[in-house]
C-alpha positions as CSV (number, residue, x, y, z in Angstrom):
1,X,130.5,87.5,98.6
2,X,133.5,89.5,97.2
3,X,134.4,86.8,94.7
4,X,130.8,86.6,93.4
5,X,130.7,90.4,93.0
6,X,133.9,90.4,91.1
7,X,132.4,88.3,88.4
8,X,130.0,91.2,87.7
9,X,131.4,94.6,87.4
10,X,134.2,94.1,89.9
11,X,135.1,97.1,92.0
12,X,132.2,99.1,90.5
13,X,129.6,96.7,92.0
14,X,131.5,96.3,95.3
15,X,131.3,100.1,95.6
16,X,127.6,100.2,94.7
17,X,126.9,97.5,97.3
18,X,128.7,99.5,100.1
19,X,126.7,102.6,99.1
20,X,123.4,100.7,99.1
21,X,124.0,99.2,102.5
22,X,124.9,102.7,103.9
23,X,121.6,104.1,102.6
24,X,118.2,103.4,104.2
25,X,116.6,100.7,102.0
26,X,113.4,101.4,100.1
27,X,112.2,97.8,100.2
28,X,108.5,98.3,100.0
29,X,108.2,97.1,96.4
30,X,110.1,94.0,97.3
31,X,107.8,93.4,100.2
32,X,104.8,93.9,97.9
33,X,106.2,91.3,95.5
34,X,106.9,88.8,98.3
35,X,103.3,89.2,99.6
36,X,101.9,89.0,96.1
37,X,103.9,85.8,95.3
38,X,102.9,84.2,98.5
39,X,99.2,84.8,97.7
40,X,99.3,83.5,94.1
41,X,101.7,80.6,94.8
42,X,102.9,80.8,91.2
43,X,106.5,79.6,90.6
44,X,107.3,82.5,88.3
45,X,106.3,85.0,90.9
46,X,108.4,83.2,93.5
47,X,111.4,83.1,91.2
48,X,111.1,86.9,90.5
49,X,111.1,87.6,94.3
50,X,114.4,85.7,94.6
51,X,115.9,87.6,91.7
52,X,115.1,91.1,93.0
53,X,116.5,90.3,96.5
54,X,120.1,89.5,95.6
55,X,122.9,91.8,96.9
56,X,123.8,92.9,93.4
57,X,120.2,93.7,92.5
58,X,119.7,95.8,95.6
59,X,123.0,97.6,95.0
60,X,122.2,98.5,91.4
61,X,118.7,99.6,92.3
62,X,120.0,101.9,95.1
63,X,122.8,103.3,92.9
64,X,120.6,104.2,90.0
65,X,118.0,105.7,92.4
66,X,120.6,107.9,94.0
67,X,121.8,109.1,90.6
68,X,118.3,109.8,89.2
69,X,116.9,111.2,92.4
70,X,113.8,108.9,92.1
71,X,112.6,105.4,91.3
72,X,109.3,103.9,90.2
73,X,108.1,103.6,93.8
74,X,108.6,107.3,94.6
75,X,107.0,108.5,91.4
76,X,104.0,106.2,91.9
77,X,103.6,107.3,95.5
78,X,103.4,110.9,94.3
79,X,101.2,110.2,91.3
80,X,97.8,110.4,92.9
81,X,97.0,106.8,91.7
82,X,93.5,105.5,92.5
83,X,93.7,103.2,95.5
84,X,91.9,100.5,93.6
85,X,94.8,100.3,91.1
86,X,96.8,98.1,93.3
87,X,98.7,94.7,93.0
88,X,96.2,91.8,92.8
89,X,93.5,93.8,90.9
90,X,91.8,91.5,88.4
91,X,90.3,93.3,85.4
92,X,87.8,91.4,83.2
93,X,84.9,92.1,80.9
94,X,82.4,91.9,83.8
95,X,84.0,94.6,86.0
96,X,85.9,96.9,83.7
97,X,82.8,99.1,83.3
98,X,82.8,99.9,87.0
99,X,86.3,101.5,86.7
100,X,86.0,104.4,84.3
101,X,89.2,106.0,85.6
102,X,91.1,103.0,84.3
103,X,91.1,104.5,80.7
104,X,93.8,106.9,82.0
105,X,96.2,104.1,82.6
106,X,95.2,101.1,80.5
107,X,95.7,101.4,76.7
108,X,92.7,100.9,74.5
109,X,94.1,97.8,73.0
110,X,94.1,95.9,76.3
111,X,90.7,97.4,77.3
112,X,88.9,96.3,74.1
113,X,90.5,92.8,74.1
114,X,88.7,91.6,77.2
115,X,86.2,89.1,76.2
116,X,86.5,90.1,72.6
117,X,86.3,87.3,69.9
118,X,89.5,88.7,68.3
119,X,92.6,87.7,70.4
120,X,90.2,86.6,73.2
121,X,91.9,87.9,76.4
122,X,90.1,86.6,79.5
123,X,91.7,88.7,82.2
124,X,94.3,91.3,83.2
125,X,96.1,91.0,86.5
126,X,97.9,94.0,88.0
127,X,101.2,92.9,89.6
128,X,103.5,95.0,91.8
129,X,105.6,97.6,90.0
130,X,109.3,96.6,90.0
131,X,112.4,98.8,89.8
132,X,114.4,98.7,86.5
133,X,117.8,100.0,85.7
134,X,120.8,99.4,83.5
135,X,124.2,97.9,84.4
136,X,126.9,99.3,86.6
137,X,129.2,100.1,83.6
138,X,126.3,102.1,81.9
139,X,125.8,104.0,85.1
140,X,129.5,104.8,85.3
141,X,129.5,106.0,81.7
142,X,126.4,108.1,82.3
143,X,128.1,109.9,85.2
144,X,131.1,110.7,83.0
145,X,129.0,112.7,80.6
146,X,129.6,116.4,81.5
147,X,126.6,118.7,81.7
148,X,126.5,120.8,78.5
149,X,129.0,118.7,76.7
150,X,126.5,117.3,74.2
151,X,125.2,119.5,71.4
152,X,122.6,119.0,68.6
153,X,123.6,120.1,65.1
154,X,121.4,121.3,62.3
155,X,120.6,117.7,61.2
156,X,119.5,116.8,64.7
157,X,122.6,114.6,65.3
158,X,123.9,114.6,68.8
159,X,127.6,115.6,69.1
160,X,129.9,114.5,71.9
161,X,133.5,115.8,72.4
162,X,134.8,112.6,70.7
163,X,132.4,112.8,67.7
164,X,128.9,111.6,67.1
165,X,127.4,110.5,70.4
166,X,126.0,107.2,69.4
167,X,129.3,106.0,67.9
168,X,131.6,107.1,70.6
169,X,130.0,107.4,74.0
170,X,128.2,104.9,76.3
171,X,125.7,105.9,79.0
172,X,122.4,107.7,79.0
173,X,122.9,111.3,77.5
174,X,119.9,113.0,79.2
175,X,118.8,111.3,82.5
176,X,116.1,113.9,82.9
177,X,115.1,114.9,79.3
178,X,113.3,118.1,78.7
179,X,112.8,117.9,74.9
180,X,111.8,115.4,72.3
181,X,115.2,115.0,70.7
182,X,116.8,114.4,74.1
183,X,114.2,111.8,75.0
184,X,114.7,110.1,71.6
185,X,118.4,109.9,72.1
186,X,117.8,108.3,75.6
187,X,115.9,105.4,74.1
188,X,118.4,105.1,71.4
189,X,121.2,104.9,73.9
190,X,119.4,102.2,75.9
191,X,119.4,100.2,72.7
192,X,118.6,96.7,73.6
193,X,119.9,97.0,77.2
194,X,123.1,95.0,76.6
195,X,126.3,95.3,74.5
196,X,125.8,91.8,72.8
197,X,122.3,90.4,72.5
198,X,121.6,86.9,71.2
199,X,118.3,85.0,70.8
200,X,119.2,81.4,70.3
201,X,115.6,81.0,69.2
202,X,113.1,83.6,68.1
203,X,109.6,82.4,67.2
204,X,107.2,84.7,65.2
205,X,103.7,83.5,64.9
206,X,101.4,85.2,62.3
207,X,97.8,85.1,63.6
208,X,94.8,86.1,61.5
209,X,91.5,87.7,62.6
210,X,90.0,84.3,63.4
211,X,92.8,83.6,66.0
212,X,94.4,81.0,63.7
213,X,98.1,80.8,63.2
214,X,98.7,81.2,59.5
215,X,102.5,80.7,59.7
216,X,105.1,80.2,62.4
217,X,108.6,81.3,61.7
218,X,111.7,80.4,63.7
219,X,115.2,81.8,63.6
220,X,118.2,83.1,65.4
221,X,118.9,86.8,66.0
222,X,121.9,88.9,67.1
223,X,122.3,92.5,67.9
224,X,125.6,94.2,68.9
225,X,126.6,97.7,70.0
226,X,129.6,98.7,67.8
227,X,130.4,102.0,69.3
228,X,130.3,103.3,72.9
229,X,130.7,99.8,74.3
230,X,131.1,99.7,78.1
231,X,130.1,96.2,79.3
232,X,131.9,93.6,77.1
233,X,135.3,93.6,75.4
234,X,136.3,95.3,73.2
235,X,135.4,98.4,75.3
236,X,134.9,101.5,73.3
237,X,134.3,100.6,69.6
238,X,134.9,97.6,67.4
239,X,137.4,99.1,64.9
240,X,136.7,96.8,62.0
241,X,133.2,98.4,61.7
242,X,134.5,101.9,61.4
243,X,132.1,104.6,62.5
244,X,129.1,102.3,62.8
245,X,126.8,102.6,65.8
246,X,125.1,99.2,66.1
247,X,124.2,96.1,64.0
248,X,121.5,93.5,63.9
249,X,121.2,90.2,62.1
250,X,118.6,87.5,61.8
251,X,118.5,84.2,59.9
252,X,115.3,82.1,59.5
253,X,115.5,78.4,60.2
254,X,111.8,77.4,59.6
255,X,109.5,76.8,57.8
256,X,111.5,75.0,55.0
257,X,110.4,77.3,52.2
258,X,112.0,80.3,53.9
259,X,114.9,78.6,55.5
260,X,118.0,80.8,54.8
261,X,116.1,84.0,54.7
262,X,118.5,86.4,56.3
263,X,118.8,90.1,57.1
264,X,121.7,92.2,58.3
265,X,121.6,95.9,59.1
266,X,124.7,97.9,60.2
267,X,123.5,101.3,61.5
268,X,125.5,104.5,61.1
269,X,124.7,107.5,63.4
270,X,125.2,110.1,60.7
271,X,121.8,110.9,59.2
272,X,123.2,111.4,55.7
273,X,124.9,107.9,55.7
274,X,122.6,105.1,54.7
275,X,122.7,102.0,56.8
276,X,124.3,98.9,55.3
277,X,121.1,97.0,55.0
278,X,120.9,93.7,53.1
279,X,118.3,90.9,52.9
280,X,119.0,87.5,51.3
281,X,115.8,86.0,49.7
282,X,116.3,82.2,49.3
283,X,113.4,81.7,46.8
284,X,115.1,84.1,44.4
285,X,118.7,83.1,45.4
286,X,119.7,86.8,45.5
287,X,120.6,89.5,47.9
288,X,118.5,92.7,48.0
289,X,119.9,96.0,49.3
290,X,117.3,97.9,51.3
291,X,117.5,101.7,51.4
292,X,115.1,104.5,52.2
293,X,111.5,103.3,52.7
294,X,112.4,99.6,52.5
295,X,112.7,99.4,56.2
296,X,108.9,99.5,56.3
297,X,108.7,96.1,54.6
298,X,107.4,93.2,56.7
299,X,110.2,90.9,57.8
300,X,108.3,87.9,56.2
301,X,104.9,87.2,54.7
302,X,102.0,87.6,57.1
303,X,104.0,89.3,59.8
304,X,103.0,92.7,61.3
305,X,106.7,93.2,62.2
306,X,108.7,95.4,59.8
307,X,112.4,95.8,59.6
308,X,112.2,99.2,61.3
309,X,110.5,97.5,64.3
310,X,112.5,94.4,65.0
311,X,113.4,95.9,68.4
312,X,110.3,98.0,69.1
313,X,111.7,101.0,67.3
314,X,114.7,100.9,65.0
315,X,113.8,103.6,62.4
316,X,116.7,105.8,61.6
317,X,116.8,109.1,63.6
318,X,116.7,111.9,61.1
319,X,115.5,115.4,62.2
320,X,115.2,116.4,58.5
321,X,112.4,113.8,58.0
322,X,110.9,113.4,61.5
323,X,109.8,115.7,64.3
324,X,110.5,114.5,67.8
325,X,108.2,116.0,70.5
326,X,108.1,115.4,74.2
327,X,104.3,115.2,74.4
328,X,103.8,114.6,78.1
329,X,104.4,112.2,81.0
330,X,102.3,110.0,83.2
331,X,101.7,106.4,84.0
332,X,100.8,103.4,81.8
333,X,99.9,99.7,82.5
334,X,102.2,97.6,80.3
335,X,103.5,94.0,80.4
336,X,105.7,93.4,83.4
337,X,109.4,93.2,82.5
338,X,109.8,90.0,84.5
339,X,110.8,87.8,81.6
340,X,114.0,86.6,83.4
341,X,111.6,84.7,85.7
342,X,108.5,84.0,83.7
343,X,106.4,85.0,80.7
344,X,103.7,87.5,82.0
345,X,101.4,86.6,79.1
346,X,99.7,83.2,79.3
347,X,98.7,82.2,75.8
348,X,95.9,80.0,74.6
349,X,96.5,76.7,72.9
350,X,97.8,78.2,69.6
351,X,99.4,81.4,71.0
352,X,96.9,83.5,69.0
353,X,94.8,84.2,72.1
354,X,95.7,84.9,75.7
355,X,94.0,83.7,78.9
356,X,95.7,86.2,81.2
357,X,98.4,88.9,81.1
358,X,100.3,90.5,84.0
359,X,100.5,94.2,83.7
360,X,102.4,96.6,85.9
361,X,102.0,100.4,86.4
362,X,105.0,102.3,84.9
363,X,106.0,105.9,85.1
364,X,106.7,107.1,81.5
365,X,107.5,110.1,79.3
366,X,105.6,110.3,76.0
367,X,107.5,110.8,72.8
368,X,105.7,111.6,69.5
369,X,107.6,111.0,66.3
370,X,105.8,112.6,63.4
371,X,106.7,112.1,59.7
372,X,107.5,115.3,57.8
373,X,107.8,113.8,54.4
374,X,104.4,112.3,53.9
375,X,106.0,109.0,52.6
376,X,106.6,107.0,55.8
377,X,104.1,104.2,56.6
378,X,103.1,106.0,59.9
379,X,102.0,109.5,60.1
380,X,102.9,109.5,63.8
381,X,104.3,107.1,66.3
382,X,103.8,107.4,70.1
383,X,106.4,105.9,72.3
384,X,105.8,105.5,76.1
385,X,109.4,105.6,77.5
386,X,110.1,104.3,81.0
387,X,111.5,106.8,83.4
388,X,113.7,104.2,85.1
389,X,115.0,102.2,82.2
390,X,114.8,104.8,79.3
391,X,113.2,102.0,77.2
392,X,109.9,101.9,75.3
393,X,107.2,100.3,77.5
394,X,104.5,100.6,74.9
395,X,104.1,101.9,71.4
396,X,101.3,103.1,69.2
397,X,101.6,103.6,65.4
398,X,99.1,105.7,63.4
399,X,98.4,105.4,59.7
400,X,98.5,108.3,57.2
401,X,94.9,109.3,58.1
402,X,95.9,109.6,61.8
403,X,94.0,106.4,62.8
404,X,95.6,103.9,65.1
405,X,97.0,101.1,63.0
406,X,99.4,99.0,65.2
407,X,100.5,98.6,68.8
408,X,103.6,97.1,70.4
409,X,103.8,95.7,73.9
410,X,106.5,93.4,75.2
411,X,108.1,91.9,78.2
412,X,111.8,92.3,78.7
413,X,114.1,89.5,80.0
414,X,115.6,91.8,82.6
415,X,118.2,90.4,84.9
416,X,118.0,92.4,88.2
417,X,121.5,91.3,89.4
418,X,123.3,92.6,86.3
419,X,121.0,95.3,85.0
420,X,121.2,93.8,81.6
421,X,118.1,93.2,79.4
422,X,117.1,91.0,76.5
423,X,113.5,90.0,75.6
424,X,110.9,87.4,76.6
425,X,108.0,88.3,74.3
426,X,106.6,91.0,72.0
427,X,103.0,91.5,70.9
428,X,102.5,93.4,67.6
429,X,98.8,93.9,66.8
430,X,97.2,95.4,63.7
431,X,93.9,96.8,65.1
432,X,92.5,97.5,61.6
433,X,93.2,94.1,60.0
434,X,92.8,92.4,63.4
435,X,96.0,90.5,63.0
436,X,98.6,89.7,65.7
437,X,102.2,88.8,65.4
438,X,103.2,87.2,68.7
439,X,107.0,86.9,69.2
440,X,108.7,84.8,71.8
441,X,112.4,84.7,72.4
442,X,114.9,82.4,74.2
443,X,117.7,84.6,75.3
444,X,121.3,83.3,75.3
445,X,122.9,84.4,78.6
446,X,126.1,82.5,78.0
447,X,129.5,84.2,77.7
448,X,129.4,87.2,75.4
449,X,131.0,86.7,72.0
450,X,132.9,89.5,70.3
451,X,131.1,90.8,67.3
452,X,132.9,90.1,64.0
453,X,132.4,91.0,60.3
454,X,131.1,87.5,59.3
455,X,128.1,87.7,61.6
456,X,126.8,90.8,59.7
457,X,128.0,89.7,56.3
458,X,124.8,88.6,54.5
459,X,126.5,86.0,52.3
460,X,128.0,84.2,55.3
461,X,125.1,84.8,57.6
462,X,122.6,83.0,55.4
463,X,124.8,79.8,55.5
464,X,125.0,79.6,59.3
């Protein structure tokens, strides 16, 4: 066992395992999953049970719970949740009217899709709530942050003793946020849940209001943390990128008329410093530099996915232009983050409809981001941020009139043994135009590769 643990976090995980074994185990949620999987008989459910029962998974779960002082199970147990809202509950068009209390937990998008001609969801199944957390190195980095050592300046930038927080320090800055800016920085610090993310294939299907796929795009995507790295070498920062915080890149492989379309964005934590943001457009054979409001552009024709949303929320944090408010807390039913074992959404034949979706109850904080300028595509964005993972579980985007325009719900490819995350799917729906962009990802879990300048150089990226 010692050799296996050393391959993931070394002494850190060995210590976590010893601590976990010395603490009474809170295993009810694992028992719930085992009973649920035995009842359904589905291979994906069985695979998930195996993943959450490894020694590493139990150790990380216990260590994060000890640090936070809670986990999803304890919060749900104290949440006065209706007894009927339990694992195994099937929600469909025939019975949803008998559960008026459900509107407190189930977002309107999912409620109104049941039996609806648009998107055509047949049923919702409630699965047991899992425990989520980040890696052992992220926990260690979080513990090193001294209380009171982080300060906001007049621009809303978070300062750490070594400089701007997002460029210098790993870890979660505010494990128990009390303000909107604190909560916003928590979800920023979570990032994509891993130092180096790679989708060997990302598929984006543009579906119209008749549930037909207008276009299907395929590509390859990378995202790297450039500062505050704690998991993969080089630890700290990648010097060749200077004061940059993070970077993302995508290149399209299909269809043929967009092959070579590529985008690369290097993000800087200073609000006054524009991101290095370039897109190569093959039909024009030229590179376009995107600044200001250009991040609101769709990534490709027909997609509901903009450059500011290619990881749920990647709009630049700027307190001069946006207000960040902690609007409340509670629980929400969202796609289960079980993507490491199976896709919780079962799609119809063309992936523009869904026959069934597995949702789980999640404890969340609610963050409202409101535009102060009157120029951004959304007047307000509401982010439901998970109290265990510090990641966005669900997102609502409201147009300039205040009417709901789009929603985002996804399933993470979360590895319980390492605490690292990528993605399995993302659903972006325009409720006004009745269009859906359904994104599926194939995560690369091979050896992490060190980020380099060429990956985020648009002229070299487009020729990969």
